[in-house]
N, C-alpha and C positions, 0 to 999 in steps of 0.2 A: 442464414439465419431466417427463422419463420417470423416475418414482420407481423403477420396477423395474430400472432400469439403473444406480442408484447404486452406486459402489463402497464406500461409507462406510456405517457402521451409523447410521441415525437414530432417536434416542430423546430425549424432553425431558431436557435437561441444565440445571444452573445455568449462567449466562451466562459465567462465569469458566472453567467446565470446556469450554464450547463454544470459548472462545478458545484453550484449550490444544489442542483437535482441530484448529484452524486452523493451529497452530504444528506439529503432527504432520504436517499434509497438506503443508506447505511442506518439510520434511525428507525426506519420501517423494519428492516430485517437485522435487527441488533442482534437477537438472539442467536441467528444462524451465522452472523458475521464473527462474533467473538468466541462463540464455542468451538468454531473450527479453527480460528485463529489461534486459541488458547493451546490446541493440540500441537501445531507446529512452533509456537513459542517455547513450549515446554521442551520439545526437542532440542531446540537450538541452545535454550538455557543449560541443559545437562551437558551439551558439548563444550558450552562457554566455561562452565564452572570447572569442567575436567581439564580446561587449558590453562588454569590459573597458575600452575606451575611452571609454565614456560615463560610468562613474563606477567607482571601486574596489569598490563594493559591488554593482555590477550581476550580476556573475556568479553570486555566491551567492544573490542575490535571483530571477534566473531560474529556477535550480533550485528554489528554494522554492516559486515561482508554479506551476511546471510538474508539481509532485509528483501532484496530482490527475489530471492527464492521463496521467502515467506508471502511475498506479495503474490505469487502464483495462486496460493491458497485462497487469498481474499478474492482474486479475479475469478476464481472459479466459483465461489459462493455469489457473487455480485452477478456473474453471467447467468445464473440461474434465477437470481431475484428479479432480474427485469422482465422474467416470464411469470412471476409470481410464485416461484418455486422456493420452499424452505429447503435448507441443507442442514443435515445433521453430520456429526462426526463419522457416522458410518457411512454416509454417502460418500464423504471425502475419502475415507479409507477404499472403499470400492473403486474409486479413480485415481488411487494414490500413483499408479505407475505414470500416467498421463500428466496429472498434476505436479508431483514431485521430482519425477526423474527425467521427464523429457526435456530437452533444451537445458540441461542442468549446467553445462558450461558457460553458455549464453547468460544464464541468470547470474551466475556467480562472478562473471567477468564483464561482458560486453554492457549488460544492463545496468551493473553497479556503476559504471563510469559514464551512462547516459545522462545528459542534462534534462531530459524530458521522458524519463522511462515509464511513468505511469500512464502517459499519453500514447506511447507508441507500442507498449507491452501487449494490450489486447489484440493488435493485429499480428504480433509474434506467436501469441499463445492460442488464441481462438481461430484465426483465419487458414491455418495449416499449410502457408506457403512456405516455399525454401527457395535459397539460392536468390538468383537475380529477381524473380517475381516478388520475393519478400522485400529486397531492398528497394524495388520500384514502388511497392505499395507504401512502404515507410515513407519515401520521399513524397508521395501524393498526399499522404496524410499530413505531413509536416508543411507542404507548400503554404505559405502565408499564415502559418499557425505556429511557427517556431517560438516567436516571442511570447505569444499566450502561454503556451506550455511550459516556457522557461521561467516565465513570472510565477506561474502556480507552484511549480517545483521550488523556487526560491522562497516563495511565501511559507511553504510547509517546511522548509528547513530552518528557515528564521523562527517560525513558530516552536519547532522542536527545540532549538538552541535556547529559547526563552524560557521554555518550560523546564528544561533541564537546570538552567541557571536559577530559576525560580525554586527549585527542589532544593538545591543547595543553600540558597538565602533563606529558606523556611527553617533549615535545620539550625542555621546560625541564630536566627530571630527567637526561635522557641527553646533554645538551650538555656539552662538554668544561669542566671545572673553569675558572672564571674569565670564562666567556663568557656565564653566565645573564643578567647584567644587560644585556649588548649585545643579546642575542637578544630579550629581552622588549622592549627599546627598539625593535628592528626590527619585531616583531609588533605593536606598537601603532601604528606608522607605516602608516595606511590607504592611503597614496598609494604605497608601495613596490610595483613590480609583481610581485617576487617574493612579497611577502606576499599579494597578491590570489590569486595561483595556489595558495598554501598554503591559504589559506581556503576556496577552493571545492573543493581537492582533498579536503580533511579533511570538509567538509560533504557533498559528493556521495558520499564513501566510506562515511559513517555512513549516509546515506539508501539506499545501494545494499544495504548489510548488513540494515539493519532493516525497511525499508519492506515487503518481502515479508511478514513476520510481522504487521506492522500491517494489511494489507489481508486477509491470511488470517483474521486475529481477527475482523474484523468480517463476513466472508463467513460464517464458522462460526456466529457469533451471529445472522446474518440466517437462516441454515438452520434453525437451532435455533428461531427465532421462527416460522418457517413450520411446524414440526413441532408447536409449541403451537397455532397458529391452523388447521391443516388435517389433524393426525393422520396425518402421513406414516409414523410409526412403526408405527401399526396397518396401514396399507395395505402397508408391506413385510411384515408378518408374514402378512397374509392371501396374498400372492403366494407367499410361501416356503411355505406350507401347500398350496396348489394345485398346485405343481410337484413335490410329493413323490410 
């Protein structure tokens, strides 16, 4: 990584502060983040809707399982954002092989089960290591930081659940008077086709809004850990001194 080209200031931070840095990065590059994420979300939603004949739960399950794969697009955008680069869908398309199809099995299986995936994913996706070297690097990043990464992932999971519950509650609150009971009965009917589309729409909408912040928090925590391990902040200061 070209440390001298970074557009953000690196220094040792508490992990919670590093997560806040990730949120700021998303806000600053919101157009790049959500325009590219919309591309992969649309692809997944088409597959999800096509699976509705298999089971009423299949569309939501497809979105849930595809989240780590979609996260690869977000990480691609964010990895360019730290260098001040904007990313357009055509830039994503040009790198589709590396972003979408590389490590596909790991994204759909291993990362889906990881309790700290947004923190370790940058090492898997961006550092290009394999086998024993990759496992060693992962353990190095997690050493002493497992609890922080787990708390961050739990916080986002809880927020996701709260937003989903809030969306259903809002439907009941704003339903016409006297129709709440009927609406609740309809929502409880998993076989109702309309209910299937409501469920996947709510879930995918929450994921679309929240997942960029989750990935960015993990990415910023990863960068912070590399500052701790490799003293990037010192290197940045030396480079500034020499260009004066």
